[in-house]
FIKE-614998 format. One record per residue (C-alpha): x, y, z; residue number from 1. Coordinates in steps of 0.1 Angstrom, whole numbers, m for minus. Example, Ala and Ser with C-alpha at 12.3 -4.5 7.8 and 13.67 -1.06 7.14 Angstrom:
% FIKE-614998
<vexvex><u>123</u><v>m45</v><w>78</w><k>1</k></vexvex>
<vexvex><u>137</u><v>m11</v><w>71</w><k>2</k></vexvex>
This chain:
% FIKE-614998
<vexvex><u>m468</u><v>m473</v><w>177</w><k>1</k></vexvex>
<vexvex><u>m448</u><v>m505</v><w>184</w><k>2</k></vexvex>
<vexvex><u>m457</u><v>m519</v><w>150</w><k>3</k></vexvex>
<vexvex><u>m446</u><v>m488</v><w>132</w><k>4</k></vexvex>
<vexvex><u>m413</u><v>m491</v><w>150</w><k>5</k></vexvex>
<vexvex><u>m410</u><v>m528</v><w>139</w><k>6</k></vexvex>
<vexvex><u>m420</u><v>m519</v><w>103</w><k>7</k></vexvex>
<vexvex><u>m395</u><v>m490</v><w>102</w><k>8</k></vexvex>
<vexvex><u>m367</u><v>m513</v><w>115</w><k>9</k></vexvex>
<vexvex><u>m376</u><v>m540</v><w>90</w><k>10</k></vexvex>
<vexvex><u>m375</u><v>m515</v><w>61</w><k>11</k></vexvex>
<vexvex><u>m341</u><v>m501</v><w>72</w><k>12</k></vexvex>
<vexvex><u>m326</u><v>m535</v><w>77</w><k>13</k></vexvex>
<vexvex><u>m339</u><v>m546</v><w>43</w><k>14</k></vexvex>
<vexvex><u>m323</u><v>m516</v><w>26</w><k>15</k></vexvex>
<vexvex><u>m290</u><v>m523</v><w>43</w><k>16</k></vexvex>
<vexvex><u>m292</u><v>m560</v><w>33</w><k>17</k></vexvex>
<vexvex><u>m300</u><v>m551</v><w>m3</w><k>18</k></vexvex>
<vexvex><u>m271</u><v>m526</v><w>m5</w><k>19</k></vexvex>
<vexvex><u>m247</u><v>m551</v><w>11</w><k>20</k></vexvex>
<vexvex><u>m258</u><v>m579</v><w>m12</w><k>21</k></vexvex>
<vexvex><u>m256</u><v>m557</v><w>m43</w><k>22</k></vexvex>
<vexvex><u>m222</u><v>m541</v><w>m35</w><k>23</k></vexvex>
<vexvex><u>m202</u><v>m570</v><w>m22</w><k>24</k></vexvex>
<vexvex><u>m185</u><v>m594</v><w>m47</w><k>25</k></vexvex>
<vexvex><u>m198</u><v>m628</v><w>m56</w><k>26</k></vexvex>
<vexvex><u>m181</u><v>m657</v><w>m74</w><k>27</k></vexvex>
<vexvex><u>m197</u><v>m680</v><w>m100</w><k>28</k></vexvex>
<vexvex><u>m182</u><v>m710</v><w>m118</w><k>29</k></vexvex>
<vexvex><u>m195</u><v>m709</v><w>m153</w><k>30</k></vexvex>
<vexvex><u>m188</u><v>m720</v><w>m188</w><k>31</k></vexvex>
<vexvex><u>m186</u><v>m690</v><w>m210</w><k>32</k></vexvex>
<vexvex><u>m206</u><v>m695</v><w>m242</w><k>33</k></vexvex>
<vexvex><u>m202</u><v>m661</v><w>m258</w><k>34</k></vexvex>
<vexvex><u>m197</u><v>m624</v><w>m256</w><k>35</k></vexvex>
<vexvex><u>m215</u><v>m595</v><w>m274</w><k>36</k></vexvex>
<vexvex><u>m217</u><v>m558</v><w>m275</w><k>37</k></vexvex>
<vexvex><u>m253</u><v>m545</v><w>m275</w><k>38</k></vexvex>
<vexvex><u>m265</u><v>m510</v><w>m281</w><k>39</k></vexvex>
<vexvex><u>m286</u><v>m505</v><w>m249</w><k>40</k></vexvex>
<vexvex><u>m310</u><v>m479</v><w>m238</w><k>41</k></vexvex>
<vexvex><u>m306</u><v>m476</v><w>m200</w><k>42</k></vexvex>
<vexvex><u>m342</u><v>m465</v><w>m195</w><k>43</k></vexvex>
<vexvex><u>m359</u><v>m463</v><w>m162</w><k>44</k></vexvex>
<vexvex><u>m332</u><v>m479</v><w>m139</w><k>45</k></vexvex>
<vexvex><u>m300</u><v>m458</v><w>m145</w><k>46</k></vexvex>
<vexvex><u>m289</u><v>m464</v><w>m109</w><k>47</k></vexvex>
<vexvex><u>m279</u><v>m500</v><w>m117</w><k>48</k></vexvex>
<vexvex><u>m258</u><v>m489</v><w>m147</w><k>49</k></vexvex>
<vexvex><u>m224</u><v>m472</v><w>m147</w><k>50</k></vexvex>
<vexvex><u>m228</u><v>m436</v><w>m160</w><k>51</k></vexvex>
<vexvex><u>m210</u><v>m425</v><w>m191</w><k>52</k></vexvex>
<vexvex><u>m177</u><v>m407</v><w>m191</w><k>53</k></vexvex>
<vexvex><u>m185</u><v>m372</v><w>m202</w><k>54</k></vexvex>
<vexvex><u>m222</u><v>m369</v><w>m211</w><k>55</k></vexvex>
<vexvex><u>m252</u><v>m384</v><w>m195</w><k>56</k></vexvex>
<vexvex><u>m263</u><v>m405</v><w>m225</w><k>57</k></vexvex>
<vexvex><u>m290</u><v>m431</v><w>m218</w><k>58</k></vexvex>
<vexvex><u>m283</u><v>m450</v><w>m251</w><k>59</k></vexvex>
<vexvex><u>m248</u><v>m466</v><w>m254</w><k>60</k></vexvex>
<vexvex><u>m229</u><v>m498</v><w>m262</w><k>61</k></vexvex>
<vexvex><u>m227</u><v>m523</v><w>m233</w><k>62</k></vexvex>
<vexvex><u>m205</u><v>m554</v><w>m233</w><k>63</k></vexvex>
<vexvex><u>m222</u><v>m586</v><w>m222</w><k>64</k></vexvex>
<vexvex><u>m207</u><v>m620</v><w>m212</w><k>65</k></vexvex>
<vexvex><u>m230</u><v>m650</v><w>m216</w><k>66</k></vexvex>
<vexvex><u>m224</u><v>m681</v><w>m196</w><k>67</k></vexvex>
<vexvex><u>m239</u><v>m713</v><w>m182</w><k>68</k></vexvex>
<vexvex><u>m235</u><v>m722</v><w>m145</w><k>69</k></vexvex>
<vexvex><u>m212</u><v>m752</v><w>m143</w><k>70</k></vexvex>
<vexvex><u>m232</u><v>m782</v><w>m129</w><k>71</k></vexvex>
<vexvex><u>m267</u><v>m766</v><w>m130</w><k>72</k></vexvex>
<vexvex><u>m269</u><v>m755</v><w>m167</w><k>73</k></vexvex>
<vexvex><u>m286</u><v>m723</v><w>m156</w><k>74</k></vexvex>
<vexvex><u>m280</u><v>m694</v><w>m180</w><k>75</k></vexvex>
<vexvex><u>m261</u><v>m664</v><w>m167</w><k>76</k></vexvex>
<vexvex><u>m257</u><v>m630</v><w>m184</w><k>77</k></vexvex>
<vexvex><u>m232</u><v>m605</v><w>m170</w><k>78</k></vexvex>
<vexvex><u>m225</u><v>m569</v><w>m181</w><k>79</k></vexvex>
<vexvex><u>m189</u><v>m557</v><w>m184</w><k>80</k></vexvex>
<vexvex><u>m185</u><v>m521</v><w>m177</w><k>81</k></vexvex>
<vexvex><u>m158</u><v>m500</v><w>m161</w><k>82</k></vexvex>
<vexvex><u>m168</u><v>m487</v><w>m127</w><k>83</k></vexvex>
<vexvex><u>m140</u><v>m461</v><w>m127</w><k>84</k></vexvex>
<vexvex><u>m141</u><v>m439</v><w>m96</w><k>85</k></vexvex>
<vexvex><u>m178</u><v>m444</v><w>m90</w><k>86</k></vexvex>
<vexvex><u>m198</u><v>m466</v><w>m65</w><k>87</k></vexvex>
<vexvex><u>m191</u><v>m494</v><w>m58</w><k>88</k></vexvex>
<vexvex><u>m154</u><v>m486</v><w>m55</w><k>89</k></vexvex>
<vexvex><u>m139</u><v>m515</v><w>m75</w><k>90</k></vexvex>
<vexvex><u>m117</u><v>m491</v><w>m96</w><k>91</k></vexvex>
<vexvex><u>m122</u><v>m513</v><w>m126</w><k>92</k></vexvex>
<vexvex><u>m107</u><v>m498</v><w>m158</w><k>93</k></vexvex>
<vexvex><u>m101</u><v>m530</v><w>m178</w><k>94</k></vexvex>
<vexvex><u>m135</u><v>m540</v><w>m192</w><k>95</k></vexvex>
<vexvex><u>m119</u><v>m543</v><w>m227</w><k>96</k></vexvex>
<vexvex><u>m93</u><v>m567</v><w>m214</w><k>97</k></vexvex>
<vexvex><u>m119</u><v>m588</v><w>m196</w><k>98</k></vexvex>
<vexvex><u>m140</u><v>m589</v><w>m227</w><k>99</k></vexvex>
<vexvex><u>m110</u><v>m602</v><w>m248</w><k>100</k></vexvex>
<vexvex><u>m102</u><v>m628</v><w>m221</w><k>101</k></vexvex>
<vexvex><u>m138</u><v>m640</v><w>m221</w><k>102</k></vexvex>
<vexvex><u>m138</u><v>m643</v><w>m259</w><k>103</k></vexvex>
<vexvex><u>m106</u><v>m663</v><w>m258</w><k>104</k></vexvex>
<vexvex><u>m120</u><v>m686</v><w>m231</w><k>105</k></vexvex>
<vexvex><u>m153</u><v>m691</v><w>m250</w><k>106</k></vexvex>
<vexvex><u>m133</u><v>m698</v><w>m283</w><k>107</k></vexvex>
<vexvex><u>m110</u><v>m723</v><w>m266</w><k>108</k></vexvex>
<vexvex><u>m139</u><v>m742</v><w>m251</w><k>109</k></vexvex>
<vexvex><u>m127</u><v>m739</v><w>m215</w><k>110</k></vexvex>
<vexvex><u>m154</u><v>m756</v><w>m193</w><k>111</k></vexvex>
<vexvex><u>m148</u><v>m740</v><w>m159</w><k>112</k></vexvex>
<vexvex><u>m142</u><v>m703</v><w>m155</w><k>113</k></vexvex>
<vexvex><u>m144</u><v>m684</v><w>m122</w><k>114</k></vexvex>
<vexvex><u>m164</u><v>m651</v><w>m126</w><k>115</k></vexvex>
<vexvex><u>m161</u><v>m625</v><w>m99</w><k>116</k></vexvex>
<vexvex><u>m189</u><v>m600</v><w>m100</w><k>117</k></vexvex>
<vexvex><u>m211</u><v>m577</v><w>m80</w><k>118</k></vexvex>
<vexvex><u>m248</u><v>m569</v><w>m84</w><k>119</k></vexvex>
<vexvex><u>m279</u><v>m589</v><w>m91</w><k>120</k></vexvex>
<vexvex><u>m298</u><v>m602</v><w>m121</w><k>121</k></vexvex>
<vexvex><u>m334</u><v>m591</v><w>m125</w><k>122</k></vexvex>
<vexvex><u>m352</u><v>m600</v><w>m157</w><k>123</k></vexvex>
<vexvex><u>m381</u><v>m577</v><w>m148</w><k>124</k></vexvex>
<vexvex><u>m359</u><v>m545</v><w>m146</w><k>125</k></vexvex>
<vexvex><u>m332</u><v>m556</v><w>m170</w><k>126</k></vexvex>
<vexvex><u>m305</u><v>m555</v><w>m143</w><k>127</k></vexvex>
<vexvex><u>m273</u><v>m575</v><w>m148</w><k>128</k></vexvex>
<vexvex><u>m244</u><v>m582</v><w>m125</w><k>129</k></vexvex>
<vexvex><u>m211</u><v>m565</v><w>m135</w><k>130</k></vexvex>
<vexvex><u>m180</u><v>m586</v><w>m140</w><k>131</k></vexvex>
<vexvex><u>m149</u><v>m575</v><w>m121</w><k>132</k></vexvex>
<vexvex><u>m126</u><v>m603</v><w>m132</w><k>133</k></vexvex>
<vexvex><u>m125</u><v>m638</v><w>m147</w><k>134</k></vexvex>
<vexvex><u>m100</u><v>m666</v><w>m146</w><k>135</k></vexvex>
<vexvex><u>m98</u><v>m702</v><w>m157</w><k>136</k></vexvex>
<vexvex><u>m101</u><v>m729</v><w>m131</w><k>137</k></vexvex>
<vexvex><u>m76</u><v>m757</v><w>m134</w><k>138</k></vexvex>
<vexvex><u>m89</u><v>m793</v><w>m133</w><k>139</k></vexvex>
<vexvex><u>m95</u><v>m803</v><w>m97</w><k>140</k></vexvex>
<vexvex><u>m96</u><v>m767</v><w>m85</w><k>141</k></vexvex>
<vexvex><u>m128</u><v>m758</v><w>m66</w><k>142</k></vexvex>
<vexvex><u>m146</u><v>m725</v><w>m62</w><k>143</k></vexvex>
<vexvex><u>m127</u><v>m706</v><w>m35</w><k>144</k></vexvex>
<vexvex><u>m145</u><v>m691</v><w>m5</w><k>145</k></vexvex>
<vexvex><u>m155</u><v>m655</v><w>m8</w><k>146</k></vexvex>
<vexvex><u>m137</u><v>m642</v><w>22</w><k>147</k></vexvex>
<vexvex><u>m141</u><v>m605</v><w>12</w><k>148</k></vexvex>
<vexvex><u>m179</u><v>m610</v><w>12</w><k>149</k></vexvex>
<vexvex><u>m180</u><v>m627</v><w>46</w><k>150</k></vexvex>
<vexvex><u>m157</u><v>m600</v><w>60</w><k>151</k></vexvex>
<vexvex><u>m179</u><v>m572</v><w>46</w><k>152</k></vexvex>
<vexvex><u>m211</u><v>m588</v><w>60</w><k>153</k></vexvex>
<vexvex><u>m194</u><v>m592</v><w>94</w><k>154</k></vexvex>
<vexvex><u>m184</u><v>m555</v><w>93</w><k>155</k></vexvex>
<vexvex><u>m220</u><v>m545</v><w>84</w><k>156</k></vexvex>
<vexvex><u>m234</u><v>m566</v><w>113</w><k>157</k></vexvex>
<vexvex><u>m209</u><v>m551</v><w>138</w><k>158</k></vexvex>
<vexvex><u>m218</u><v>m516</v><w>126</w><k>159</k></vexvex>
<vexvex><u>m256</u><v>m523</v><w>129</w><k>160</k></vexvex>
<vexvex><u>m250</u><v>m536</v><w>165</w><k>161</k></vexvex>
<vexvex><u>m229</u><v>m505</v><w>174</w><k>162</k></vexvex>
<vexvex><u>m257</u><v>m482</v><w>160</w><k>163</k></vexvex>
<vexvex><u>m283</u><v>m502</v><w>178</w><k>164</k></vexvex>
<vexvex><u>m264</u><v>m500</v><w>211</w><k>165</k></vexvex>
<vexvex><u>m257</u><v>m462</v><w>207</w><k>166</k></vexvex>
<vexvex><u>m294</u><v>m457</v><w>200</w><k>167</k></vexvex>
<vexvex><u>m304</u><v>m476</v><w>231</w><k>168</k></vexvex>
<vexvex><u>m280</u><v>m456</v><w>253</w><k>169</k></vexvex>
<vexvex><u>m292</u><v>m423</v><w>237</w><k>170</k></vexvex>
<vexvex><u>m329</u><v>m432</v><w>244</w><k>171</k></vexvex>
<vexvex><u>m321</u><v>m442</v><w>280</w><k>172</k></vexvex>
<vexvex><u>m303</u><v>m409</v><w>284</w><k>173</k></vexvex>
<vexvex><u>m332</u><v>m389</v><w>270</w><k>174</k></vexvex>
<vexvex><u>m357</u><v>m407</v><w>292</w><k>175</k></vexvex>
<vexvex><u>m336</u><v>m401</v><w>323</w><k>176</k></vexvex>
<vexvex><u>m333</u><v>m364</v><w>314</w><k>177</k></vexvex>
<vexvex><u>m370</u><v>m361</v><w>307</w><k>178</k></vexvex>
<vexvex><u>m380</u><v>m378</v><w>340</w><k>179</k></vexvex>
<vexvex><u>m354</u><v>m359</v><w>359</w><k>180</k></vexvex>
<vexvex><u>m368</u><v>m326</v><w>346</w><k>181</k></vexvex>
<vexvex><u>m403</u><v>m337</v><w>352</w><k>182</k></vexvex>
<vexvex><u>m396</u><v>m346</v><w>389</w><k>183</k></vexvex>
<vexvex><u>m378</u><v>m313</v><w>394</w><k>184</k></vexvex>
<vexvex><u>m407</u><v>m293</v><w>380</w><k>185</k></vexvex>
<vexvex><u>m432</u><v>m313</v><w>401</w><k>186</k></vexvex>
<vexvex><u>m412</u><v>m306</v><w>433</w><k>187</k></vexvex>
<vexvex><u>m415</u><v>m269</v><w>428</w><k>188</k></vexvex>
């Protein structure tokens, strides 16, 4: 029974970690090499794509921004979709403006661009991180710390500790009630 409890705890913590990692913003310093609009069939993983406005179409145009990590030369592909009022709550309504800015930065040959995004890249499941904003880094400017991500992770850890403590108190209370009832019944 103890191993089932540990396995269940591990599974729950893994799900919380994955959702936190997926939802909180990340920052990459890249060189934008191109942009494109691709007719994409969402397929078997619609949870990682923003749903369409009026209809639930699974075949639609998706904007992509292609880049190369500055310093490591690792290729990066980002999708550029409006999140609107959906999860995660970035309230992004300017994907067209971001696409135009990315095209300008690629055309000008700007070497260092800071890309803010959320999500993960999985080649197996065709999942791409979604860009929330981009901006040019000036010479000598370094990648800023991602304070919002650190703050979000801290909040999640505090919430998990509070839930754990409340669960411990509840289990102690239940055991005390059970044994108190057991002793009262045995005395009669």
